[in-house]
N, C-alpha and C positions, 0 to 999 in steps of 0.2 A: 682209426686213430684220430683223435681230435687235432684239428689243424693248428690250434693255438699252442699245443704242446710241441708240435713239429717246428713251429716258428721260434719257440724258445730254445729248442734243441739245436737248431742249425748254427747260430752264432757261437753258442757255448762249445759245440762240437768242433767247429772250425778253429776256434782258439786252441783247442787241444791238438788238432791236426798240425797247426802251424808252429807249435812249440819247437824250438831248436834243439831237438834231442838227437841221439846217435844216428837214427835212420835218416832223418832229414839232412844231417851233416854229411852222411855218406852219399846221399843223392846229389848234393851240391858238389862234393869232391869227384864223384863219378862223372858228372857232367863236365866239370873242369878238365878232367883228364881225357875223357873219351867221347864227349858230345851228349846232346840232349837225348837222342834216340836210345843210346845205351843206358843212360841214367833212368829213363822212363821204363824201359824193359826190365831193368834190375829192380825197380820199384814194385813191379808186379809180384816179385817174391814176397815183399812185405804185405801186399794186398792178400796174397794166398794165406799167409800166416794169420792175418787178422780175420779172414773169412772163417778159418777153422775155429778161432777163438769165439767168434760171434755165434757159430753153430753150437759150440759147447755152452755158451751162456744161455742160449735159448732152450737147450735141453736140460740145463741145471748142473751140468758136469763142471762148469767153471767154478760154481759156488763150492762144490765139493773139493775141487783142487785148491781153491783159495783158503778153504777152511783147514786143509791138511798142512800142518806145520812142516812135516818132513818133505812133502812134495814141493812146497813153496821154497824151502831152503835149498833143495836141489836145483830148482829152476834159477833161483837167485845166484847161486854159486857158478852154475854153468854160464849164465848170461854175463856175469861179471868177468869170468875167465875169458870168454870169447871176445868181449869188448877190449880187454887188456891185450889179447893176442893181436887183434886188428890194429890197435894203437902201436904195438911193438913193430909190426910189419910196416906200417905207414911211416913210423919214425925212421926206420932203416932204409926206406925206399929212396931211390934217386928221383930226379924230376921225371914226371910221367909224360907220355906222348900226348900231343894235342890233336889227335885224329880220331875219327869215328872207328869203332870196332865193327868189323864185318864178320868176324868169326863167331858162329852161333855158340860154340863151346864157351867162349869168353862171356857172352851174354848170359848163358846158363850159370856160369860161375858167379857172376855179379848178382844174379837173381837169388842164388842159393845163399850168398852172403847176407843179402837183405832179409831173406826168410829166417835164417838162424838168428840174426840179430833181433828181429821183431819177436820171434817165438821165445827167445830167452830173456825178454825184458818183463820183469814182474809188474812194472807199471802198467803194461798193457792188460794184464789180468785184472788189475784194479779198475781200469776204465770199463771193462766189460762186465765186472761183477758189482761195481758200486755206482758208476756213472750212468750207463745205459738204463738200468732198471728204474732209476728215478723218474723216467719218462714213460714207464709202462703202467697201464691201468689193468690191474689183475682181475677186474670184474668183466673184462672182455677178452677177446682172443689174444693171448700173450704171444704166441708164435707169429701171428700176423704183424703185431706191433714190432717185435724184434726184427722181422724181415724188413720193414720200412726203415726203422732206425739204423739197422745194420747196413742196408744198402746206401742210405744217406751218408753214414760214416765213411764207407768205402769210396763213394764218389768224391767226398770232400778230401779224403786222404790222397786220392789221385790228383786233385787240384793242388794240394800241398807239395806232392812230389814234383809236379810240373813247375811250380813257383820256385822251389829250391833248385831244380835243375836249370832253370833260366838264370837264377842268381849265379850258379856255377859257370854258365856260359859267359856271363858278364865279367866275373872276376878272373877268368882265364886270361883275359887280355892284360891283366896286371902281372901275370906270372910267366911271361914268355921266356924270361931269363932263368936258367937252371937254378941259381942260388935263391931266387925269389920263390920258385916253385918248391924248393926243398924247405924253405922257411914255412910256407903255407902247409905243406905236409906235416911238419912237426907241430905246428899250431893245432891242426886237426887231431893229430895223435895225442896231444896233451889234453884236449877237450874230451876225446874218447876215453882216455885213461881216467880222467876225473869222473866221467859218467859211470865207468865200470866200478870205480871205488865207491861211488855214491850208491850203487845198487846194493852193496853189502850192508848199508844202513837202513834199507827199506824194511819196514816191519808190517806185519799183518795188523789189520784193524780189529 
């Protein structure tokens, strides 16, 4: 892969990684509630979902999925419904504990939440079917280029997870009082609900 394409890809990709979407907001809230370690482990669920999508994109299956109106609609509806469900749960939740989770079952639950949220976001399908291919030269090894681009995307995504988790650690100091924590939960819930509603208006290109 030509180095100049990679140099163009990295800043554009990192801008996408850092977009304050539902997964990044979830990482920040997980860090605020449970600490950096738990938020980072939970973020690995998102990384797993994106890895599967990158493999699909490299094999051409993602293009088929994106071209299918029915499958795209199903993913869109499920993704929106899950986002709204998380928003509802967060809105009703009381102030969360400010301690690290040591229970591996809880870590797994947070990771599953990140995985489902990422897998049910049709914007992610758009990234891997419309954004990544722009940097692929079809005259050479496509799979090799997808591997480099995909690996770079995942590394940058882990950086974004870490940055949002650090932000979550920082803001937790502002919400030690239960009523302030509840307000923050409801603000996050409102943003997630808006994101879920926004998914319903995403259309195929």
